[in-house]
N, C-alpha and C positions, 0 to 999 in steps of 0.2 A: 414808398419813395420817398426819400427827404430832399427838401430845398439843395443839401449839399451834394446831391447827386444830378442834380439839374444847373445849365445853365441859360440866360436868357441869349437867343440869337435873332438879330433883326436884319433883316434885307431889305434896303432902299431900293425901289425898281420904277424909273422912271417919273420919281418925284411922288412914289406912293411907299407907304413903310408897313411891313408887315414883321410882326414879332410875335416870340411866342417861348414856351420855357422847353428846352429838349436836353434830354439824357446827354451829359456829359460824354459816354462813350460811344454816342452815336457820331455818324458821319455828315459833312454838311450838304451830300445830297440826299440822306433823308431829312433833313430838315427843311431842304426845298422842298420837298414832298409833302412835306406837315403844314407849311406854313404858305406856299405861294399857291396862287389860283390857276386853276387849268389853264386858263390863256394866254399867261405866261410861261408855262412849261411847254404847252402845247406847238410844237412847228416853230420851235427857237433857236437859235444860236446860243448860247447863256455862258457869260464871261462873269466871273465872280472875283471880285478883287476887293482889297482894305480902302478905305477913303484917301490914301495916299498914292494909291493906284499899285500898290502889291497885290500878285495874283494871287489865289487862293483856289485850292485845287477840290473836287468834289469829293477824294476821298480821306480828306483831313477831318480828324476828330475834335467838334466843336468843343470838349474840353480842351483839348490842348491848344488852340486856337485863343479862348479867354487865358491859359495861362500866361502864353508867350505875350500877346500884343496887349491884355488888361480886358480886352470884350472882344464880343464877336459882332460888331455891327458892320455888315457886308454890304457891297454896293453890288446889283447885279443889273449886267446891261444885256438885253434882250434883243435878238435882232432875226426879225423873220427868216427862214429857211429858203432859198429859191431853188426850184426845181429846172435848173440847168438843163438845156438840152445840149448832147455831144458823147464824145466816146469816154470813155474809164475802162482801166482795167482792174481787175480783182486779183492780187500777187499771192492769194492762198492763206493756209492756217499760221495764224500767229500764236493763237492760246487758245486751251479747252479749259472751262470752268468747271468746277464740282462743288455739289451741298452736299456736305456729309455731317453726320450727328457725332464720330468722332476725328474729327480734323488731325488731332494729334498722332492716330492711327495710320490715317493718309499722308500726313506728312513724314512721318519716320519710314515709313513703307519706300515712298518715291526717293527720300532724300540718302537713305540709309542701304534701304534693299536696291534701288537702281542708280544709287551715286547721282541724283541730280543736286546741283546748288542749290540753297534756299538765300533767297534773294530778298524777303522779306517774310516776317512772320510776327502779326501783331494781334489785338483783339478782334481787327476787321477783316485780315485778310493773310495769307499764307501762300508764299508765290516759289513755285521752284521750276528748275528751268535747267536747259541742257543750252543756251546762249538763243540760235534762232527760233526755239519754240518753248512755250510754257504751259504749267498748270496751273491754275490758281484754285485753290482751296477756302471756302466758304463755311461757317457756318448753317446747316437748315434751321430756320427758326422763322417763324411769323414776323412779318411788317420789315423785313429788309427790302432795301430799293431794288426795282426790279427782279424779283424772286417771287416763285408763289410758295417759298419756307417749306418746300418738301424734301425729303432726305434722298440719297441713294440716285440721283437723276444728274444729267449732266444740265449744270446751269446755265449755261453758255457756251456758243462756238464763236470764236473772235477770227475775222480776218480783216487782212489791210488792205486798201484799194489807195488808187492815187488821187482821186477826188470824189470827197462823200457827198457833195452835192448835185454833182452827176448821177452818183450811185442813186441818192435820193429822189431825184427827176426820174430814175429810169423805174423804180420800183413802184413809183406810183402811177407810173404810166401803163406800165406792163404785166404788175402781181399785186391783184388785189387783194389775195390772201398774206401778204405781209402785212402783219396787225403792228402800229406804231405810233405814238405820238409823234415820231420823228424829232424827239428831244435831241439836238447836240452840245454834250458837253464838250469842254473845253480841261485836259487835265496836260501835267508838265510836259510830256514827250509825244501827246498825239491828241486829235480830235475824235471824238468816239458818237455812233448812233445808234441805235437800240432797237429790235422789234422782235417779234414771233412769228413761227411758222408751224404748221400743223401736216406733222405725214402719218395720215392714219390716226394712230390712237396716241401721237407721242407729239409731243409739245415742245418746240425748241425755242430758244433763245439763241437770236444771232446780232453779233456785234461787229459793226462796220467801225475798220479807223483809218483814220490818215496822221501819220507820220509824220511831225514838224520837221522841216529840213535839217536842224542841227544835230535830227535824234537819230537819221537816217544811216542806215550803213554798217558793215562788220569790219573788223579787222583783216580777217584773211578772206576777203574777196569774196563770200558766199555769192551764189546767186541773188540778183535783184538787191544787191548789196548797198544801191543807192537808194532804196525807198523803203526796206525792213528795219525793225528795232533788235539790237543787240540785250536782250535781258541779262545776260549774265556781266555786260560792262560795269553795273555797278548795284547798287541797294534800289528795289522800286519803289516808288513813293516817296513820299515827303511826311517826315514826322518831326513836330516843332517840339521845343523841350529844351 
C-alpha cells in the first residue's frame, strides 16, 4: 500500500490528540476504532465535527473528507451515557443488514428480482428499500467495524426506539447477555447503539436507533409515522465530492 492510498486522520478529544494513517477507502467509524482508546469509545455518546462545528458522520469515507475539506482533522465530543430509568417503546423492525462475498449479486436480486429501490450503492454499503424497511448489504471482510467479517450471515438486526438511553438503562439492568460497549453514534438521521446477543449457536448483532425529530414520519400515514424513517424519501447517507 502506497502513501497515496492513505490519509492522515487526526481526532482531538478533550484536549488530547490521536492521529494516524488510514486507508482512503475506510470510513470515519473504522478510523475511530483504530485510533481512539477504549475509554473514549466505551459507554459514550460520540459526536464528530469539523473545527468549524460542521457535523461529520461515521459512515463518511476519510479520503472524501480530505478531498472535500483539505484535511481530516476532526473534533470528537465524548459524553458519558446515562442509564435513564423510565418507560420506553420498541417500534419494531427498521432494517436488516447482511454480509456477503458477492454484494453485486445480492443487490441485483433485491433490486431487480424483488423490485426494491436502491438508495445507496458505494464501496462501503448498498441499501435497498421498500420505504418503511430496508436491507443493508455489506462486504464480508475482516476488520470491518462492528462485524466479525464472516459471510452468509445476518450482519445485524435494526430496531427503532423512542429513547435510546432508557433502552440502554433497561438492557444494563435486565439483560446481562446483551454484550456491548454501549457506544452511541450520531448519524445524519439517527442516533445508534449496537450490541450482540447469542441464541444457542447463533450470535446476532442488534442495532437500536432513535430517529431525529425532523426525519421522522412517512408521507402516506404509515402506523408509527411520527417516529420511523422513510428510506425511500432520499438517497441514504452522505457522500462528499
